[in-house]
All heavy atoms as a GROMACS GRO file, in nm:
protein
  603
    1MET      N    1  10.643  -3.181   8.867
    1MET     CA    2  10.528  -3.268   8.824
    1MET      C    3  10.474  -3.340   8.949
    1MET      O    4  10.550  -3.386   9.034
    1MET     CB    5  10.579  -3.357   8.721
    1MET     CG    6  10.468  -3.467   8.681
    1MET     SD    7  10.509  -3.562   8.544
    1MET     CE    8  10.637  -3.678   8.603
    2LYS      N    9  10.341  -3.341   8.950
    2LYS     CA   10  10.274  -3.424   9.056
    2LYS      C   11  10.200  -3.536   8.991
    2LYS      O   12  10.135  -3.527   8.884
    2LYS     CB   13  10.179  -3.329   9.131
    2LYS     CG   14  10.238  -3.252   9.238
    2LYS     CD   15  10.126  -3.194   9.322
    2LYS     CE   16  10.194  -3.114   9.439
    2LYS     NZ   17  10.089  -3.062   9.529
    3ILE      N   18  10.206  -3.656   9.050
    3ILE     CA   19  10.130  -3.768   9.006
    3ILE      C   20  10.026  -3.803   9.106
    3ILE      O   21  10.055  -3.804   9.227
    3ILE     CB   22  10.233  -3.884   8.990
    3ILE    CG1   23  10.340  -3.857   8.887
    3ILE    CG2   24  10.155  -4.017   8.943
    3ILE    CD1   25  10.456  -3.951   8.877
    4LYS      N   26   9.894  -3.814   9.053
    4LYS     CA   27   9.790  -3.841   9.150
    4LYS      C   28   9.725  -3.971   9.102
    4LYS      O   29   9.706  -3.998   8.978
    4LYS     CB   30   9.698  -3.725   9.144
    4LYS     CG   31   9.753  -3.605   9.198
    4LYS     CD   32   9.642  -3.491   9.200
    4LYS     CE   33   9.708  -3.354   9.244
    4LYS     NZ   34   9.606  -3.257   9.244
    5GLY      N   35   9.666  -4.033   9.200
    5GLY     CA   36   9.590  -4.162   9.171
    5GLY      C   37   9.494  -4.193   9.288
    5GLY      O   38   9.516  -4.160   9.405
    6ASN      N   39   9.396  -4.278   9.249
    6ASN     CA   40   9.294  -4.328   9.355
    6ASN      C   41   9.289  -4.462   9.349
    6ASN      O   42   9.294  -4.532   9.245
    6ASN     CB   43   9.162  -4.255   9.320
    6ASN     CG   44   9.148  -4.113   9.322
    6ASN    OD1   45   9.216  -4.053   9.409
    6ASN    ND2   46   9.084  -4.049   9.235
    7ILE      N   47   9.277  -4.533   9.471
    7ILE     CA   48   9.257  -4.672   9.481
    7ILE      C   49   9.134  -4.693   9.568
    7ILE      O   50   9.115  -4.626   9.676
    7ILE     CB   51   9.376  -4.740   9.545
    7ILE    CG1   52   9.494  -4.721   9.463
    7ILE    CG2   53   9.349  -4.889   9.580
    7ILE    CD1   54   9.631  -4.776   9.517
    8LEU      N   55   9.040  -4.779   9.523
    8LEU     CA   56   8.919  -4.801   9.594
    8LEU      C   57   8.911  -4.954   9.627
    8LEU      O   58   8.933  -5.044   9.540
    8LEU     CB   59   8.798  -4.757   9.513
    8LEU     CG   60   8.659  -4.794   9.569
    8LEU    CD1   61   8.637  -4.698   9.690
    8LEU    CD2   62   8.558  -4.766   9.458
    9PHE      N   63   8.894  -4.980   9.750
    9PHE     CA   64   8.865  -5.117   9.807
    9PHE      C   65   8.732  -5.129   9.848
    9PHE      O   66   8.675  -5.049   9.918
    9PHE     CB   67   8.968  -5.148   9.930
    9PHE     CG   68   9.115  -5.151   9.886
    9PHE    CD1   69   9.197  -5.051   9.941
    9PHE    CD2   70   9.169  -5.247   9.808
    9PHE    CE1   71   9.325  -5.052   9.916
    9PHE    CE2   72   9.303  -5.245   9.773
    9PHE     CZ   73   9.392  -5.150   9.841
   10ASN      N   74   8.665  -5.244   9.800
   10ASN     CA   75   8.522  -5.271   9.827
   10ASN      C   76   8.520  -5.406   9.901
   10ASN      O   77   8.572  -5.505   9.858
   10ASN     CB   78   8.449  -5.281   9.700
   10ASN     CG   79   8.298  -5.276   9.718
   10ASN    OD1   80   8.248  -5.369   9.787
   10ASN    ND2   81   8.231  -5.191   9.672
   11TYR      N   82   8.445  -5.400  10.019
   11TYR     CA   83   8.449  -5.522  10.112
   11TYR      C   84   8.291  -5.577  10.105
   11TYR      O   85   8.201  -5.512  10.083
   11TYR     CB   86   8.498  -5.496  10.241
   11TYR     CG   87   8.640  -5.440  10.237
   11TYR    CD1   88   8.678  -5.312  10.224
   11TYR    CD2   89   8.749  -5.541  10.224
   11TYR    CE1   90   8.804  -5.267  10.211
   11TYR    CE2   91   8.875  -5.502  10.227
   11TYR     CZ   92   8.905  -5.362  10.207
   11TYR     OH   93   9.025  -5.316  10.200
   12LYS      N   94   8.287  -5.695  10.163
   12LYS     CA   95   8.151  -5.762  10.174
   12LYS      C   96   8.072  -5.698  10.280
   12LYS      O   97   7.946  -5.704  10.271
   12LYS     CB   98   8.170  -5.913  10.202
   12LYS     CG   99   8.224  -5.991  10.089
   12LYS     CD  100   8.231  -6.134  10.119
   12LYS     CE  101   8.294  -6.215  10.002
   12LYS     NZ  102   8.307  -6.353  10.026
   13SER      N  103   8.138  -5.645  10.382
   13SER     CA  104   8.069  -5.592  10.488
   13SER      C  105   8.139  -5.449  10.544
   13SER      O  106   8.250  -5.427  10.522
   13SER     CB  107   8.070  -5.682  10.615
   13SER     OG  108   8.191  -5.702  10.678
   14LYS      N  109   8.056  -5.378  10.603
   14LYS     CA  110   8.098  -5.259  10.670
   14LYS      C  111   8.212  -5.285  10.786
   14LYS      O  112   8.294  -5.214  10.805
   14LYS     CB  113   7.991  -5.171  10.732
   14LYS     CG  114   7.901  -5.108  10.627
   14LYS     CD  115   7.795  -5.028  10.689
   14LYS     CE  116   7.686  -4.970  10.594
   14LYS     NZ  117   7.583  -4.900  10.658
   15LYS      N  118   8.174  -5.395  10.859
   15LYS     CA  119   8.265  -5.445  10.965
   15LYS      C  120   8.417  -5.468  10.910
   15LYS      O  121   8.510  -5.423  10.962
   15LYS     CB  122   8.209  -5.564  11.032
   15LYS     CG  123   8.284  -5.603  11.152
   15LYS     CD  124   8.229  -5.727  11.215
   15LYS     CE  125   8.321  -5.785  11.325
   15LYS     NZ  126   8.261  -5.915  11.383
   16ASP      N  127   8.417  -5.552  10.800
   16ASP     CA  128   8.547  -5.576  10.741
   16ASP      C  129   8.621  -5.438  10.688
   16ASP      O  130   8.739  -5.434  10.719
   16ASP     CB  131   8.530  -5.682  10.625
   16ASP     CG  132   8.497  -5.816  10.663
   16ASP    OD1  133   8.496  -5.847  10.791
   16ASP    OD2  134   8.472  -5.899  10.582
   17ALA      N  135   8.545  -5.358  10.633
   17ALA     CA  136   8.596  -5.234  10.582
   17ALA      C  137   8.654  -5.155  10.703
   17ALA      O  138   8.758  -5.101  10.697
   17ALA     CB  139   8.498  -5.151  10.504
   18LYS      N  140   8.584  -5.142  10.811
   18LYS     CA  141   8.626  -5.069  10.930
   18LYS      C  142   8.757  -5.132  10.986
   18LYS      O  143   8.846  -5.055  11.028
   18LYS     CB  144   8.512  -5.067  11.030
   18LYS     CG  145   8.553  -4.999  11.157
   18LYS     CD  146   8.530  -4.842  11.151
   18LYS     CE  147   8.548  -4.786  11.304
   18LYS     NZ  148   8.656  -4.697  11.297
   19LEU      N  149   8.760  -5.267  10.995
   19LEU     CA  150   8.874  -5.331  11.065
   19LEU      C  151   8.998  -5.310  10.969
   19LEU      O  152   9.104  -5.265  11.024
   19LEU     CB  153   8.853  -5.480  11.067
   19LEU     CG  154   8.761  -5.535  11.175
   19LEU    CD1  155   8.729  -5.678  11.151
   19LEU    CD2  156   8.826  -5.518  11.308
   20ILE      N  157   8.988  -5.316  10.831
   20ILE     CA  158   9.099  -5.289  10.756
   20ILE      C  159   9.145  -5.143  10.755
   20ILE      O  160   9.256  -5.103  10.759
   20ILE     CB  161   9.073  -5.352  10.619
   20ILE    CG1  162   9.071  -5.490  10.625
   20ILE    CG2  163   9.184  -5.304  10.510
   20ILE    CD1  164   9.039  -5.572  10.502
   21PHE      N  165   9.041  -5.055  10.747
   21PHE     CA  166   9.065  -4.913  10.752
   21PHE      C  167   9.148  -4.871  10.879
   21PHE      O  168   9.245  -4.814  10.868
   21PHE     CB  169   8.932  -4.834  10.746
   21PHE     CG  170   8.953  -4.683  10.756
   21PHE    CD1  171   8.984  -4.614  10.633
   21PHE    CD2  172   8.939  -4.614  10.865
   21PHE    CE1  173   8.992  -4.473  10.638
   21PHE    CE2  174   8.959  -4.477  10.882
   21PHE     CZ  175   8.988  -4.401  10.758
   22ASP      N  176   9.098  -4.908  10.994
   22ASP     CA  177   9.167  -4.894  11.121
   22ASP      C  178   9.311  -4.948  11.124
   22ASP      O  179   9.399  -4.883  11.180
   22ASP     CB  180   9.084  -4.937  11.235
   22ASP     CG  181   8.948  -4.853  11.253
   22ASP    OD1  182   8.942  -4.753  11.205
   22ASP    OD2  183   8.872  -4.914  11.334
   23SER      N  184   9.326  -5.068  11.067
   23SER     CA  185   9.453  -5.126  11.063
   23SER      C  186   9.552  -5.058  10.976
   23SER      O  187   9.670  -5.037  11.016
   23SER     CB  188   9.446  -5.275  11.010
   23SER     OG  189   9.366  -5.354  11.106
   24LEU      N  190   9.509  -5.014  10.861
   24LEU     CA  191   9.603  -4.934  10.764
   24LEU      C  192   9.619  -4.790  10.801
   24LEU      O  193   9.722  -4.733  10.767
   24LEU     CB  194   9.550  -4.958  10.627
   24LEU     CG  195   9.542  -5.103  10.578
   24LEU    CD1  196   9.486  -5.105  10.427
   24LEU    CD2  197   9.674  -5.173  10.584
   25GLU      N  198   9.534  -4.736  10.861
   25GLU     CA  199   9.526  -4.592  10.894
   25GLU      C  200   9.656  -4.554  10.975
   25GLU      O  201   9.715  -4.448  10.946
   25GLU     CB  202   9.403  -4.540  10.967
   25GLU     CG  203   9.389  -4.394  10.968
   25GLU     CD  204   9.374  -4.336  10.836
   25GLU    OE1  205   9.350  -4.393  10.736
   25GLU    OE2  206   9.395  -4.205  10.834
   26VAL      N  207   9.699  -4.630  11.068
   26VAL     CA  208   9.817  -4.601  11.150
   26VAL      C  209   9.939  -4.579  11.052
   26VAL      O  210  10.016  -4.481  11.081
   26VAL     CB  211   9.847  -4.703  11.244
   26VAL    CG1  212   9.971  -4.688  11.323
   26VAL    CG2  213   9.727  -4.720  11.343
   27ASP      N  214   9.953  -4.670  10.964
   27ASP     CA  215  10.076  -4.664  10.871
   27ASP      C  216  10.059  -4.555  10.769
   27ASP      O  217  10.160  -4.506  10.716
   27ASP     CB  218  10.095  -4.802  10.806
   27ASP     CG  219  10.227  -4.820  10.754
   27ASP    OD1  220  10.328  -4.752  10.810
   27ASP    OD2  221  10.241  -4.896  10.650
   28ASN      N  222   9.932  -4.532  10.725
   28ASN     CA  223   9.916  -4.435  10.612
   28ASN      C  224   9.893  -4.295  10.649
   28ASN      O  225   9.888  -4.214  10.557
   28ASN     CB  226   9.796  -4.491  10.539
   28ASN     CG  227   9.824  -4.631  10.465
   28ASN    OD1  228   9.932  -4.664  10.435
   28ASN    ND2  229   9.710  -4.699  10.450
   29GLU      N  230   9.878  -4.264  10.769
   29GLU     CA  231   9.834  -4.148  10.813
   29GLU      C  232   9.900  -4.008  10.761
   29GLU      O  233   9.835  -3.922  10.719
   29GLU     CB  234   9.853  -4.124  10.970
   29GLU     CG  235   9.772  -4.018  11.038
   29GLU     CD  236   9.756  -4.034  11.190
   29GLU    OE1  237   9.817  -4.137  11.242
   29GLU    OE2  238   9.700  -3.953  11.251
   30ASN      N  239  10.025  -4.012  10.736
   30ASN     CA  240  10.102  -3.893  10.676
   30ASN      C  241  10.135  -3.899  10.537
   30ASN      O  242  10.199  -3.803  10.478
   30ASN     CB  243  10.228  -3.864  10.765
   30ASN     CG  244  10.188  -3.819  10.910
   30ASN    OD1  245  10.093  -3.758  10.935
   30ASN    ND2  246  10.264  -3.881  11.005
   31TYR      N  247  10.094  -4.005  10.468
   31TYR     CA  248  10.139  -4.044  10.332
   31TYR      C  249  10.033  -4.029  10.232
   31TYR      O  250  10.059  -3.993  10.115
   31TYR     CB  251  10.200  -4.177  10.315
   31TYR     CG  252  10.320  -4.183  10.394
   31TYR    CD1  253  10.328  -4.252  10.527
   31TYR    CD2  254  10.439  -4.124  10.363
   31TYR    CE1  255  10.436  -4.259  10.597
   31TYR    CE2  256  10.556  -4.134  10.438
   31TYR     CZ  257  10.557  -4.202  10.556
   31TYR     OH  258  10.675  -4.204  10.633
   32LEU      N  259   9.899  -4.048  10.267
   32LEU     CA  260   9.796  -4.042  10.169
   32LEU      C  261   9.663  -4.012  10.236
   32LEU      O  262   9.649  -4.027  10.362
   32LEU     CB  263   9.782  -4.176  10.092
   32LEU     CG  264   9.792  -4.300  10.164
   32LEU    CD1  265   9.666  -4.358  10.209
   32LEU    CD2  266   9.862  -4.401  10.060
   33GLU      N  267   9.567  -3.973  10.158
   33GLU     CA  268   9.438  -3.942  10.218
   33GLU      C  269   9.342  -4.068  10.206
   33GLU      O  270   9.353  -4.135  10.108
   33GLU     CB  271   9.372  -3.834  10.126
   33GLU     CG  272   9.436  -3.695  10.145
   33GLU     CD  273   9.366  -3.592  10.049
   33GLU    OE1  274   9.235  -3.593  10.055
   33GLU    OE2  275   9.441  -3.527   9.975
   34SER      N  276   9.278  -4.088  10.310
   34SER     CA  277   9.182  -4.208  10.304
   34SER      C  278   9.043  -4.166  10.361
   34SER      O  279   9.030  -4.075  10.444
   34SER     CB  280   9.238  -4.310  10.392
   34SER     OG  281   9.269  -4.268  10.520
   35GLU      N  282   8.947  -4.248  10.307
   35GLU     CA  283   8.807  -4.228  10.355
   35GLU      C  284   8.734  -4.356  10.350
   35GLU      O  285   8.741  -4.432  10.266
   35GLU     CB  286   8.744  -4.126  10.260
   35GLU     CG  287   8.599  -4.086  10.296
   35GLU     CD  288   8.535  -3.992  10.188
   35GLU    OE1  289   8.609  -3.934  10.120
   35GLU    OE2  290   8.410  -3.982  10.203
   36LEU      N  291   8.655  -4.375  10.466
   36LEU     CA  292   8.584  -4.489  10.487
   36LEU      C  293   8.441  -4.455  10.460
   36LEU      O  294   8.379  -4.364  10.535
   36LEU     CB  295   8.598  -4.546  10.617
   36LEU     CG  296   8.517  -4.667  10.666
   36LEU    CD1  297   8.538  -4.789  10.579
   36LEU    CD2  298   8.546  -4.695  10.816
   37THR      N  299   8.370  -4.522  10.363
   37THR     CA  300   8.227  -4.496  10.340
   37THR      C  301   8.166  -4.625  10.332
   37THR      O  302   8.173  -4.695  10.229
   37THR     CB  303   8.214  -4.409  10.210
   37THR    OG1  304   8.285  -4.297  10.225
   37THR    CG2  305   8.063  -4.374  10.191
   38GLY      N  306   8.080  -4.654  10.427
   38GLY     CA  307   8.016  -4.794  10.419
   38GLY      C  308   8.106  -4.901  10.417
   38GLY      O  309   8.197  -4.922  10.505
   39ASN      N  310   8.093  -4.982  10.310
   39ASN     CA  311   8.193  -5.096  10.298
   39ASN      C  312   8.302  -5.063  10.194
   39ASN      O  313   8.361  -5.162  10.138
   39ASN     CB  314   8.108  -5.223  10.258
   39ASN     CG  315   8.042  -5.210  10.118
   39ASN    OD1  316   8.014  -5.101  10.078
   39ASN    ND2  317   8.032  -5.319  10.044
   40GLU      N  318   8.330  -4.941  10.178
   40GLU     CA  319   8.445  -4.911  10.076
   40GLU      C  320   8.547  -4.812  10.147
   40GLU      O  321   8.508  -4.736  10.232
   40GLU     CB  322   8.387  -4.830   9.956
   40GLU     CG  323   8.298  -4.904   9.871
   40GLU     CD  324   8.246  -4.834   9.749
   40GLU    OE1  325   8.251  -4.709   9.754
   40GLU    OE2  326   8.212  -4.897   9.652
   41ILE      N  327   8.663  -4.836  10.110
   41ILE     CA  328   8.774  -4.748  10.151
   41ILE      C  329   8.830  -4.687  10.022
   41ILE      O  330   8.875  -4.756   9.922
   41ILE     CB  331   8.890  -4.820  10.233
   41ILE    CG1  332   8.825  -4.904  10.349
   41ILE    CG2  333   8.995  -4.730  10.271
   41ILE    CD1  334   8.931  -4.997  10.417
   42SER      N  335   8.846  -4.560  10.011
   42SER     CA  336   8.918  -4.493   9.910
   42SER      C  337   9.043  -4.424   9.949
   42SER      O  338   9.050  -4.359  10.062
   42SER     CB  339   8.818  -4.395   9.841
   42SER     OG  340   8.786  -4.292   9.928
   43TYR      N  341   9.148  -4.434   9.869
   43TYR     CA  342   9.273  -4.380   9.905
   43TYR      C  343   9.304  -4.277   9.787
   43TYR      O  344   9.293  -4.314   9.673
   43TYR     CB  345   9.380  -4.478   9.912
   43TYR     CG  346   9.360  -4.572  10.039
   43TYR    CD1  347   9.297  -4.687  10.027
   43TYR    CD2  348   9.401  -4.524  10.167
   43TYR    CE1  349   9.275  -4.777  10.149
   43TYR    CE2  350   9.388  -4.602  10.274
   43TYR     CZ  351   9.321  -4.719  10.260
   43TYR     OH  352   9.309  -4.798  10.375
   44LYS      N  353   9.364  -4.158   9.819
   44LYS     CA  354   9.422  -4.066   9.722
   44LYS      C  355   9.568  -4.060   9.750
   44LYS      O  356   9.613  -4.027   9.852
   44LYS     CB  357   9.347  -3.926   9.725
   44LYS     CG  358   9.205  -3.926   9.694
   44LYS     CD  359   9.142  -3.795   9.710
   44LYS     CE  360   8.994  -3.795   9.687
   44LYS     NZ  361   8.927  -3.677   9.708
   45ILE      N  362   9.639  -4.093   9.638
   45ILE     CA  363   9.793  -4.088   9.650
   45ILE      C  364   9.838  -3.969   9.566
   45ILE      O  365   9.792  -3.954   9.446
   45ILE     CB  366   9.853  -4.215   9.594
   45ILE    CG1  367   9.800  -4.340   9.681
   45ILE    CG2  368   9.997  -4.202   9.599
   45ILE    CD1  369   9.829  -4.472   9.624
   46THR      N  370   9.924  -3.891   9.619
   46THR     CA  371   9.995  -3.776   9.546
   46THR      C  372  10.131  -3.786   9.570
   46THR      O  373  10.176  -3.797   9.683
   46THR     CB  374   9.926  -3.643   9.588
   46THR    OG1  375   9.789  -3.641   9.580
   46THR    CG2  376   9.990  -3.523   9.511
   47SER      N  377  10.199  -3.774   9.466
   47SER     CA  378  10.353  -3.790   9.478
   47SER      C  379  10.422  -3.700   9.384
   47SER      O  380  10.363  -3.657   9.279
   47SER     CB  381  10.400  -3.936   9.450
   47SER     OG  382  10.530  -3.945   9.469
   48LYS      N  383  10.550  -3.666   9.415
   48LYS     CA  384  10.622  -3.576   9.322
   48LYS      C  385  10.696  -3.651   9.209
   48LYS      O  386  10.733  -3.589   9.103
   48LYS     CB  387  10.733  -3.496   9.396
   48LYS     CG  388  10.674  -3.398   9.497
   48LYS     CD  389  10.781  -3.331   9.577
   48LYS     CE  390  10.714  -3.229   9.683
   48LYS     NZ  391  10.811  -3.169   9.757
   49ASN      N  392  10.711  -3.788   9.227
   49ASN     CA  393  10.775  -3.866   9.123
   49ASN      C  394  10.704  -4.002   9.110
   49ASN      O  395  10.646  -4.035   9.206
   49ASN     CB  396  10.920  -3.864   9.139
   49ASN     CG  397  10.963  -3.936   9.263
   49ASN    OD1  398  10.937  -4.053   9.279
   49ASN    ND2  399  11.022  -3.874   9.346
   50LEU      N  400  10.731  -4.059   8.994
   50LEU     CA  401  10.661  -4.189   8.966
   50LEU      C  402  10.715  -4.302   9.060
   50LEU      O  403  10.619  -4.381   9.107
   50LEU     CB  404  10.684  -4.223   8.818
   50LEU     CG  405  10.625  -4.356   8.774
   50LEU    CD1  406  10.461  -4.368   8.795
   50LEU    CD2  407  10.658  -4.383   8.628
   51GLY      N  408  10.844  -4.293   9.090
   51GLY     CA  409  10.891  -4.405   9.171
   51GLY      C  410  10.829  -4.408   9.305
   51GLY      O  411  10.797  -4.509   9.373
   52SER      N  412  10.816  -4.281   9.375
   52SER     CA  413  10.759  -4.274   9.494
   52SER      C  414  10.611  -4.306   9.489
   52SER      O  415  10.546  -4.375   9.587
   52SER     CB  416  10.771  -4.132   9.547
   52SER     OG  417  10.706  -4.103   9.678
   53PHE      N  418  10.536  -4.276   9.386
   53PHE     CA  419  10.395  -4.303   9.373
   53PHE      C  420  10.377  -4.449   9.362
   53PHE      O  421  10.288  -4.504   9.437
   53PHE     CB  422  10.349  -4.231   9.247
   53PHE     CG  423  10.197  -4.269   9.214
   53PHE    CD1  424  10.098  -4.208   9.276
   53PHE    CD2  425  10.170  -4.380   9.133
   53PHE    CE1  426   9.967  -4.238   9.236
   53PHE    CE2  427  10.046  -4.417   9.102
   53PHE     CZ  428   9.938  -4.343   9.162
   54LEU      N  429  10.453  -4.520   9.288
   54LEU     CA  430  10.443  -4.675   9.265
   54LEU      C  431  10.476  -4.738   9.408
   54LEU      O  432  10.420  -4.845   9.435
   54LEU     CB  433  10.532  -4.719   9.156
   54LEU     CG  434  10.490  -4.664   9.019
   54LEU    CD1  435  10.586  -4.706   8.909
   54LEU    CD2  436  10.360  -4.721   8.985
   55ALA      N  437  10.579  -4.693   9.476
   55ALA     CA  438  10.625  -4.751   9.609
   55ALA      C  439  10.503  -4.744   9.704
   55ALA      O  440  10.473  -4.833   9.774
   55ALA     CB  441  10.750  -4.689   9.657
   56THR      N  442  10.438  -4.622   9.702
   56THR     CA  443  10.329  -4.600   9.797
   56THR      C  444  10.220  -4.684   9.767
   56THR      O  445  10.152  -4.751   9.851
   56THR     CB  446  10.284  -4.444   9.801
   56THR    OG1  447  10.393  -4.367   9.838
   56THR    CG2  448  10.173  -4.428   9.888
   57ALA      N  449  10.171  -4.692   9.636
   57ALA     CA  450  10.064  -4.780   9.589
   57ALA      C  451  10.101  -4.925   9.618
   57ALA      O  452  10.014  -4.997   9.676
   57ALA     CB  453  10.044  -4.751   9.448
   58ASP      N  454  10.221  -4.970   9.595
   58ASP     CA  455  10.256  -5.109   9.626
   58ASP      C  456  10.250  -5.145   9.764
   58ASP      O  457  10.194  -5.248   9.801
   58ASP     CB  458  10.409  -5.128   9.572
   58ASP     CG  459  10.440  -5.275   9.582
   58ASP    OD1  460  10.374  -5.364   9.518
   58ASP    OD2  461  10.550  -5.303   9.641
   59ASP      N  462  10.306  -5.051   9.862
   59ASP     CA  463  10.299  -5.072  10.003
   59ASP      C  464  10.153  -5.080  10.049
   59ASP      O  465  10.120  -5.160  10.129
   59ASP     CB  466  10.374  -4.963  10.078
   59ASP     CG  467  10.513  -4.965  10.062
   59ASP    OD1  468  10.568  -5.070  10.010
   59ASP    OD2  469  10.586  -4.872  10.104
   60LEU      N  470  10.067  -4.991   9.990
   60LEU     CA  471   9.925  -4.995  10.034
   60LEU      C  472   9.859  -5.126   9.996
   60LEU      O  473   9.799  -5.188  10.082
   60LEU     CB  474   9.851  -4.874   9.967
   60LEU     CG  475   9.698  -4.871   9.989
   60LEU    CD1  476   9.665  -4.854  10.142
   60LEU    CD2  477   9.642  -4.754   9.904
   61ILE      N  478   9.883  -5.168   9.879
   61ILE     CA  479   9.819  -5.291   9.830
   61ILE      C  480   9.861  -5.414   9.902
   61ILE      O  481   9.794  -5.497   9.944
   61ILE     CB  482   9.831  -5.304   9.674
   61ILE    CG1  483   9.752  -5.192   9.604
   61ILE    CG2  484   9.784  -5.442   9.628
   61ILE    CD1  485   9.782  -5.183   9.458
   62ALA      N  486   9.996  -5.420   9.931
   62ALA     CA  487  10.059  -5.531  10.003
   62ALA      C  488   9.995  -5.544  10.144
   62ALA      O  489   9.970  -5.645  10.195
   62ALA     CB  490  10.206  -5.517  10.002
   63SER      N  491   9.995  -5.421  10.212
   63SER     CA  492   9.931  -5.417  10.347
   63SER      C  493   9.793  -5.443  10.346
   63SER      O  494   9.742  -5.517  10.439
   63SER     CB  495   9.956  -5.270  10.396
   63SER     OG  496  10.080  -5.238  10.422
   64GLU      N  497   9.709  -5.407  10.247
   64GLU     CA  498   9.570  -5.444  10.238
   64GLU      C  499   9.546  -5.600  10.234
   64GLU      O  500   9.465  -5.655  10.287
   64GLU     CB  501   9.499  -5.374  10.113
   64GLU     CG  502   9.350  -5.382  10.129
   64GLU     CD  503   9.297  -5.509  10.077
   64GLU    OE1  504   9.365  -5.586   9.998
   64GLU    OE2  505   9.184  -5.553  10.126
   65ILE      N  506   9.642  -5.663  10.148
   65ILE     CA  507   9.630  -5.809  10.120
   65ILE      C  508   9.667  -5.877  10.250
   65ILE      O  509   9.572  -5.975  10.297
   65ILE     CB  510   9.722  -5.844  10.010
   65ILE    CG1  511   9.674  -5.797   9.885
   65ILE    CG2  512   9.739  -5.993  10.018
   65ILE    CD1  513   9.777  -5.812   9.765
   66VAL      N  514   9.750  -5.834  10.328
   66VAL     CA  515   9.785  -5.895  10.456
   66VAL      C  516   9.670  -5.880  10.552
   66VAL      O  517   9.631  -5.980  10.620
   66VAL     CB  518   9.917  -5.849  10.510
   66VAL    CG1  519   9.932  -5.888  10.658
   66VAL    CG2  520  10.037  -5.874  10.434
   67SER      N  521   9.619  -5.756  10.563
   67SER     CA  522   9.502  -5.730  10.646
   67SER      C  523   9.390  -5.820  10.613
   67SER      O  524   9.314  -5.884  10.700
   67SER     CB  525   9.464  -5.587  10.644
   67SER     OG  526   9.558  -5.500  10.694
   68GLU      N  527   9.358  -5.826  10.482
   68GLU     CA  528   9.246  -5.919  10.449
   68GLU      C  529   9.264  -6.063  10.484
   68GLU      O  530   9.172  -6.126  10.529
   68GLU     CB  531   9.227  -5.903  10.289
   68GLU     CG  532   9.097  -5.941  10.241
   68GLU     CD  533   9.069  -5.897  10.093
   68GLU    OE1  534   9.113  -5.793  10.054
   68GLU    OE2  535   9.023  -5.991  10.026
   69LYS      N  536   9.387  -6.123  10.459
   69LYS     CA  537   9.415  -6.253  10.494
   69LYS      C  538   9.397  -6.272  10.648
   69LYS      O  539   9.353  -6.383  10.688
   69LYS     CB  540   9.561  -6.285  10.456
   69LYS     CG  541   9.570  -6.309  10.299
   69LYS     CD  542   9.714  -6.350  10.267
   69LYS     CE  543   9.729  -6.367  10.117
   69LYS     NZ  544   9.861  -6.404  10.073
   70ILE      N  545   9.435  -6.176  10.727
   70ILE     CA  546   9.424  -6.198  10.871
   70ILE      C  547   9.269  -6.200  10.906
   70ILE      O  548   9.232  -6.279  10.989
   70ILE     CB  549   9.490  -6.075  10.950
   70ILE    CG1  550   9.646  -6.089  10.925
   70ILE    CG2  551   9.444  -6.072  11.086
   70ILE    CD1  552   9.724  -5.962  10.977
   71ILE      N  553   9.196  -6.111  10.849
   71ILE     CA  554   9.048  -6.115  10.873
   71ILE      C  555   8.996  -6.261  10.836
   71ILE      O  556   8.906  -6.320  10.913
   71ILE     CB  557   8.983  -6.011  10.799
   71ILE    CG1  558   9.012  -5.872  10.868
   71ILE    CG2  559   8.830  -6.034  10.797
   71ILE    CD1  560   8.966  -5.758  10.806
   72LYS      N  561   9.024  -6.309  10.718
   72LYS     CA  562   8.976  -6.437  10.669
   72LYS      C  563   9.019  -6.550  10.763
   72LYS      O  564   8.938  -6.628  10.790
   72LYS     CB  565   9.029  -6.468  10.531
   72LYS     CG  566   8.955  -6.384  10.424
   72LYS     CD  567   9.006  -6.417  10.281
   72LYS     CE  568   8.939  -6.334  10.180
   72LYS     NZ  569   8.992  -6.362  10.040
   73LYS      N  570   9.149  -6.549  10.806
   73LYS     CA  571   9.199  -6.650  10.902
   73LYS      C  572   9.126  -6.652  11.046
   73LYS      O  573   9.102  -6.752  11.102
   73LYS     CB  574   9.344  -6.635  10.916
   73LYS     CG  575   9.429  -6.683  10.816
   73LYS     CD  576   9.425  -6.825  10.797
   73LYS     CE  577   9.524  -6.866  10.685
   73LYS     NZ  578   9.527  -7.010  10.664
   74THR      N  579   9.096  -6.533  11.086
   74THR     CA  580   9.036  -6.519  11.220
   74THR      C  581   8.873  -6.550  11.218
   74THR      O  582   8.819  -6.579  11.314
   74THR     CB  583   9.055  -6.379  11.282
   74THR    OG1  584   9.003  -6.283  11.188
   74THR    CG2  585   9.200  -6.340  11.300
   75LYS      N  586   8.825  -6.549  11.097
   75LYS     CA  587   8.675  -6.588  11.086
   75LYS      C  588   8.666  -6.735  11.093
   75LYS      O  589   8.547  -6.791  11.111
   75LYS     CB  590   8.621  -6.531  10.966
   75LYS     CG  591   8.601  -6.377  10.975
   75LYS     CD  592   8.535  -6.335  10.853
   75LYS     CE  593   8.497  -6.184  10.863
   75LYS     NZ  594   8.423  -6.132  10.748
   76LYS      N  595   8.760  -6.812  11.067
   76LYS     CA  596   8.751  -6.960  11.069
   76LYS      C  597   8.724  -7.015  11.202
   76LYS      O  598   8.772  -6.966  11.309
   76LYS     CB  599   8.871  -7.026  11.004
   76LYS     CG  600   8.883  -6.996  10.851
   76LYS     CD  601   8.996  -7.066  10.798
   76LYS     CE  602   8.999  -7.048  10.646
   76LYS     NZ  603   9.112  -7.114  10.584
   0.00000   0.00000   0.00000
């Protein structure tokens, strides 16, 4: 059985989207498909089991949150 899902992140600017995309791409390169389009980043997750799928989604979201916080802090 394969489990598939998509996650879409939408940002206020293309610059923020690019910064986060570049930051996360290094870690996600071999685990999921990603695409940067304007101010949006889309991720496609495919896994053989639910546990692995949920772990990948959780890691992606946690990493995105950290990246977003870093951008907010550096803008101050």
